[in-house]
Wavefront OBJ file of the C-alpha trace (Angstrom):
o trace
v -11.748 -8.683 -9.345
v -12.336 -8.703 -5.264
v -9.326 -8.839 -3.170
v -9.421 -9.293 0.702
v -6.705 -7.306 2.069
v -5.810 -7.253 5.720
v -3.578 -5.100 7.789
v -0.735 -7.198 9.766
v 0.665 -4.699 11.807
v 2.899 -7.317 13.733
v 4.797 -7.736 10.099
v 4.722 -4.211 9.124
v 2.589 -4.915 5.978
v -0.616 -5.208 4.274
v -1.603 -8.662 2.725
v -3.566 -10.423 0.326
v -3.618 -14.076 -0.485
v -4.811 -14.721 -3.913
v -4.683 -17.974 -5.649
v -2.690 -19.340 -2.700
v -0.050 -16.755 -3.190
v 0.847 -13.781 -0.766
v 0.875 -10.271 -2.124
v 2.157 -7.553 0.136
v 3.056 -4.108 0.697
v 5.674 -3.516 3.611
v 5.962 -0.567 5.435
v 7.604 0.875 8.224
v 5.997 3.507 10.713
v 8.348 6.237 12.096
v 6.210 8.810 13.971
v 3.114 9.449 11.889
v 4.424 8.480 8.812
v 4.428 5.437 7.050
v 7.007 4.964 4.869
v 5.852 2.110 2.267
v 8.801 0.513 1.108
v 7.852 -2.400 -1.150
v 4.922 -3.974 -3.004
v 5.100 -7.563 -4.317
v 2.685 -9.380 -6.593
v 3.858 -12.547 -7.869
v 4.430 -12.436 -12.002
v 1.590 -15.033 -12.275
v -1.106 -12.426 -11.089
v 0.213 -9.374 -12.308
v -2.207 -7.215 -14.192
v -5.125 -8.188 -12.059
v -5.239 -4.895 -10.187
v -3.927 -6.500 -6.777
v -0.847 -4.245 -6.055
v -3.429 -1.384 -6.641
v -6.077 -2.792 -3.864
v -2.772 -3.260 -1.573
v -1.945 0.408 -1.974
v -5.839 1.526 -1.563
v -5.722 -0.083 2.013
v -2.836 1.547 2.930
v -3.916 4.933 1.987
v -7.521 4.184 3.728
v -5.706 3.064 6.904
v -3.330 6.019 6.816
v -6.598 8.439 6.361
v -8.403 6.747 9.508
v -5.128 6.621 11.853
v -4.239 10.318 10.941
v -0.864 9.068 9.086
v 0.908 10.271 6.218
v 2.065 8.047 3.732
v 5.659 8.303 2.302
v 5.804 6.348 -0.940
v 9.416 4.845 -1.049
v 8.017 2.294 -3.355
v 8.121 3.457 -7.164
v 4.597 1.717 -7.432
v 3.146 3.372 -4.481
v 4.331 6.767 -5.940
v 3.512 6.162 -9.576
v -0.435 4.921 -7.858
v -0.705 7.835 -5.654
v 0.242 10.299 -8.591
v -2.598 8.641 -10.706
v -5.099 8.898 -7.695
v -5.102 12.494 -6.594
v -7.584 12.175 -4.002
v -4.954 10.608 -1.833
v -2.841 13.744 -2.054
v -3.633 15.031 1.023
v -2.178 11.800 2.775
v 1.305 12.073 0.732
v 4.057 13.269 3.016
v 5.721 16.600 2.305
v 8.341 16.057 -0.292
v 7.282 12.623 -1.903
l 1 2 3 4 5 6 7 8 9 10 11 12 13 14 15 16 17 18 19 20 21 22 23 24 25 26 27 28 29 30 31 32 33 34 35 36 37 38 39 40 41 42 43 44 45 46 47 48 49 50 51 52 53 54 55 56 57 58 59 60 61 62 63 64 65 66 67 68 69 70 71 72 73 74 75 76 77 78 79 80 81 82 83 84 85 86 87 88 89 90 91 92 93 94
């Protein structure tokens, strides 16, 4: 599934609208660390890989901007464990 993810820095989130529904990954930025605190995909859209695409966009942005990611959200933490290629972007202690 092709998902168009966009960064909305004013709202501190990455988002995608799929079938008219908002899907998002919320973060707060402190210094050089993005604390990703919540991901949300409506139940009717679960299982399509949308949350994964949101998180992939978070890590891609962090890499481009020289930021680290603190995966506070359990989904983001599990995703990062399954994708060791982003390990260099995970903040120490996470």
